[in-house]
N, C-alpha and C positions, 0 to 999 in steps of 0.2 A: 504493499499500500504506499503510494507516494505522498509525501507531505509537502504542501505548498511552501516554498522558501520565502522567508521574509526579506524584503528589499533592504540592502545595506546602504543607509543614508549617512554613514560616517563622514565620507569625504565632502559632500556638499554641505553637511552641518558645519564642518571645519571652515569652509569658505564663508558661510554666513557668520560664524563667530568672528572671523577676521574683519568682516564688514561691520559688525557690532563694535569692534575696537575702534575702527575708523570714525564711526558715528559719534562715540563717546569723546574721542580726542578732539574732533572739530567742534562739537557742541560746547564742551567745557572751555576750550581755548577761546571761543567767542565770548563767553560769559566772563572769563578771566581778564578780558581786555577792559572791563569797565573802569577799574581804578586807574589804569594807566592812560586810557583815552580821556578820562576826566582831567588828568594832569596835562596831557599833550594838547588838548583842545579846549581847555578851560570851561568845563561843563558844570551845570547845576546838577543836583540829584536826579531830577526828572529827565534832563537831557542825557545824562549818562545811561539811563535805563533804555534809551532808544536803541542801544546795542542789542538788547534783548528783543525789542520790537521789530527791528529789521530782520533779525534771524528767525525768531519763532513765529513772526507774522506769516512767514512762507507756508506754515502748516495749514493755512486756510485752503491751500491747494491739495490737501491730502486726499479729499474725496475724488476730485478730477484725476489725480495721479493714480488712485486706486482703480478707477475705471480704465485708465490707460493701461495699467498693469494687466487687466483682464484681456486687453487686446494684444499686447506684445509679450506677455508672459513674465515670469519671475526673472529669468536671465536677462531678457531685453531691458527690463526696468533696472536691474542691477547695473548693467553696463551703462545705460543712459544716465543714471544717477551719479555714478562715479565720474562720467565725462563732464557733466554739468558742474559738479563740485570742483573738479580740477580746473576747468575753464574759469570758474568764479574767482579762484585763488590767483590765477594769472592776470585776470582783469584787475583784481585788487592791486597787485604789484605794479603793473604797467600804468594803471590809472592814477594811483597815488604819486608815482614817479613823475607823471606828467603835470601835476598841479602843486608840486612842492613849493613853487614860488608864489602861490596864491595864498589867501587868508585861511586860517585854520578851519573855519566853518565849511569851506569848499572841500578841503581834504577829508574832513569828517563825513560829509555827504557822500563822497566817493567811496570811502570805507564802508559805510552803511549799505549803499546800493550794491556793491560787489559782494558783501557778506550775505545779502539777501539772495543773490544768485547761487552762492555756495549752499545756502540753506535749502534752496529748491532741490538741489541734488540730494542733500541729506534726507529731505522728506521722502523722496523716491526710495532711498536706501532703507529708511525706517519702515516704509510700507512693505518692502520685500522681506526684511529681516524678521519682523515679528510673526507674521503668518507662516513664513518658511520654518522658523524654529518650532512653531506649534505643530506643524504637520510632518516634520521629519523624524518620525518615531511614533510610538504608541500615544493615543490621546490621554491616557491616565498619567503619563509623565510629561505632559505639555507644560505644566507650571514649573516642574523641575528644570526642564531644558531652558525655559524662558529665564528663570532665575540664574542659571549658570551662564547664559549668554550675557546677562546684565552684569554678572560678576566680572567677566572679561572686559566688558564695556567700562567697568569701574577702574580697571587697571589703567586704561587710557585716560580716564578723567582725573586720575591722580597724577599722571605724568604731565598733562597739559598745562596746569598752572606753573609748574617748574619750567616748562618750555618757554612760557611767556616771560617768567622772571629772569632766566638765565640765558635765553637765546635771542630774545627780541629787545626788551628794554634793559640794556646792560650798562648804560651810562649813569654814573652817580657823581654828586658833588662831594666836596671835602668831608661833609658830615655823614655821608653814606646814603643820602636820600636820592631816589631815582630821578633822573632828568629825562622825561619822556618827550619825544618829538615824533611827528609823522614820518620822518625819514627813517625811523627804526623798523618800519613795517615791511616795505617792499621785498627785501632780500629773503627773509624766512618764508614769506608767503609764496614767493615764486618757487622755492624749493618744495613746499607742500603741494603746490599745483602740479609740478612735474611728477612727483612721487604718486599722486593720485591717478594721473593719467597713465602712468606705467602700469599700475594695478589694473586699470581699466583694459589696457591693451592685452595684458596676460589673460584676463577673463574671457576675452573674445574668442580665444582658442580653446577654452576649457569646455568640456561637455558636461552639462548639468541636467539632471532629470526633470521631466515635466511632473507637476504635482497636481493630483486630482483629490481635493479634500473630501468631496462627497463619496468617491469611490473608496478612499482609504477608511472613512468612517464605517462604510458598509462591510469592508473586509475585517474590521476590528470587532464586528458584531454590534455596533451601536445602532440603536433604532431611534432615528431622529425624525420627528414629524416636522418637516420644513414648511414655513409659511411662504407665500408667493413673492414676498418682497422683504428685503433687509430692513426697510423703514417701518416694519410692523413689529419689530422686537424692541420693546421699551428698554430692556437692560443694556442694549447697545448704546442708546442715546444717553442714558444715565451714566454709562461707562465713559463716554466721551466727556461728560461734565466732570466725572471723577478724575480723569487725567487732567482736565482744565484746572481743577483745584489742586491736584497733586503738583502740578508745575509751580504753583504759588508757594508750595511747601519746599520742593527740591531747590528751585532757583531763588527762593526768597532769602535763604541763608547766605549764599555767596554773593548775592546782589546787595544785601544790606550790610554785610560785614565791613566793607570799606568805610561806610559812614559811621559805624560803631567805632572803628579804629580812630576816625577823625575826631569824634567828640571826646575820645580818650587821650587826644594829643599824640597819637602814635601814627606811624607809617608802615607800609609793607604788608597790608592785608592779603594781597594776592598770593604771596608765599605761603601764608597760613591756610589757604584754601586746599592745599594738598592734603592736609589733615582731614578736612571735611570729606573730600572725594575719596581719600584713603579709607576713611571709616565706612563709606558706602561699599568700597571694594571688599573689605573684610566682612561686612554684614551680608553681602551677596554670596560670597563663598560659604559662609556659615549657613546662610538661609537655604542654599542649594541642598545641604545635608539635612537640615531640620525639616524641610518640606516633605521628606520621605517618611516622617514620623508623626507630623502634626497636620491637622486640618487647615487648609489655607486661610479660611476666614478667621480662625482663632489667632493664627500668627499675624495676620494683617491688623486685626483689632489691637493686639498687644503693641505692635510697632507704631501704629497711630497714637496710641495713649502715651507711650514712653517718649516718642518724638515731641509731643506737645509738652510733656513734663520738662524736657531738656530746654525748650524755648522759654517756658515759664521761669525756670531757674536762671536763665540768662538775663532776664528782665529784673530780677530782684537781688542777684548776687553782685558783689563789687569786682572791679578791675578785670584782670586776666581770667579769673575764675569764670566770669560771665561769658567770656569769649570761648573758653574751652567747653562750657555747657552748650553753647550755640553750635560749635563744631561737632560735638558728640551726637547731635541730632542726626547727623549723616548716617550713623550706624543703624538707626531705626528707619530712616527713610530708604535704606538700601533695597528692601524687597517690595516696597509699595507699588512701584511701577508695574513689575511683571504680575503681581497678584491682582491689582485693579484691572489691568489689561486682560488677564486670563478670565476674570469674572465677566467681563464685557463680551468675550468671545465664546461663551458657553452655548453648546448645542445649536450651531448655526449651519453646519454642513457646507453646501455650496455657496452660501452667503458669507463665508469667512473673509474672502478677499475684500468685498465691499465694506464689511463691518470694520475691518482693520483700518480702512481709510477714514471711516467716520470717527472711530475712536482716536485715531492719530490727530484728527482736527483739533481735539482738546488741547494739544500742545500749545495752541495760540494763547492759552491761559498765561504763559510767561510773557507773551508780547503785550497783553492787556493789563494784567495784574501788577507787573513790575513798574511800569510808568505810573500807575495809580500809587503804589507804595512810595515811589520817588517823589511824586507831587505832595504826598502827605508829609514826607520829610521836610520838603521846602516850605510848605505853607504853615505847618505847625511850628517849625523852627522860627519862622518870621514873627509868630505871635507869642513866642516864648524866649525872646531875647536873642535870636539869631541875627547876625549882621548881614547887610547887603553890601557887597564889594563890587566896585566897577573894575573889571579886568582891563589892564592897560593895552593889551594886544587886541582884544575883540571889542572893547568898549561895551560889553554886555554885563548885566548884573548877575553875580554869583552869590548864592545864599550859603552862609556857613551854618551847617546843621547843629542842632542842639540835642541833648540826650533825650528830652521829652519827645521831640519830633521823630527821632529814630525809634524810640520805644513804642510809640503809637503805631508806626508803620509796621514794625515787627509783630505787634499784637494782632494785626489783621490775619496773620497765619492761623489763628485759632478758629476762625470761620472756615477755613479750608479743611482743617482737621475734623471739625464737626461733620461736614458733608461726607467726607471719606468714611467716617465711622458709620453714618447712615447707609451709604451705598454698600458697604461691606455686608451688613446684616439685613437690609430691607431692599434697597434699590436694585441690587444685582439679582434678586429673586423674582422681581415683577415680570409677569408674563411667561414664566418658566414652570408654573405649577409646583414651585418648591415651598416647603414649609419651614 
């Protein structure tokens, strides 16, 4: 009696893990530019958060890109995403080199526009990576594979702030403070563009399997009663909002940390971000093992609760202790993305691709929530003793943040935690006949 051989998805899974590494590196590198862009281009807190808006705003295209993925397939989307990201880096390098003799606002605009192009490529890669990881193996181990891929992604996020600190903005004054200028950006970004295009060229010649989610579910013995449209699954839309809120949590810490340092009279927040992303790396590796023993919803609820406790502690404890509490939240934020994403992709069969695009659209939360938090820092600071300084280079007003302004902005994260806890136990079950 012959037994049907299970497909070996190890090699394509390794390829996807490499893509996850690149996604993490590019995404965190962009966010890590906030402190240094603020110095180089003399930005207010709200203006500095436009780095997040330009990048994460591209995720509004997640649904159209997922539909494109349905037409050109996983491999086609993978190659196209890498090509667009690589071209975006090269545009960044050549564009900034071309306007270095102009005012800093022009250089900053070119930087934001080119990083938006890079982000479009990353959106495509994200659309490929998440459902690819989910289907390259048994459905029961989907959350485990997703968490492991995010663990590798976190290795890249830990390296990225160090790359910014030690490879891009390396000029310092006599006191050791960073002297940041737009001229520091083109060289390293050109190298990243070339590297990304080389990976893209290699993938063109690799043979990757076609994935049929519906067929795989049937072979696994899953009985999924599919609806005729992905738009009829409430847990998908609530999952997208979950990712929206999660981005406020994950990106809120590294985005607010520079302002916390500033009100403490300190410099160098970017270098400390390696501890935050490193905590996420450790948490994801640990989480990959824990998920084999604990129910995902239980683990997610504990991580949400403990993450909120860390942020609360950072608001009431003094000095560097508060900074370390804020950074420690990364350990608990580590497995939230894969668990929320996995809850949003339950029992979808052939609708998995489209649902992945919908859920990925929630990443625009970082594009919207971060400028709001930046505006809170600016406006509350103005009403609590913050000074308005006229920058001599740009003749624009720059607000010095106050501890009250920064604390209130950080406190917005508790709203995000509350929604995530609700989605974990209630929202993710709506429409699935789960109790």
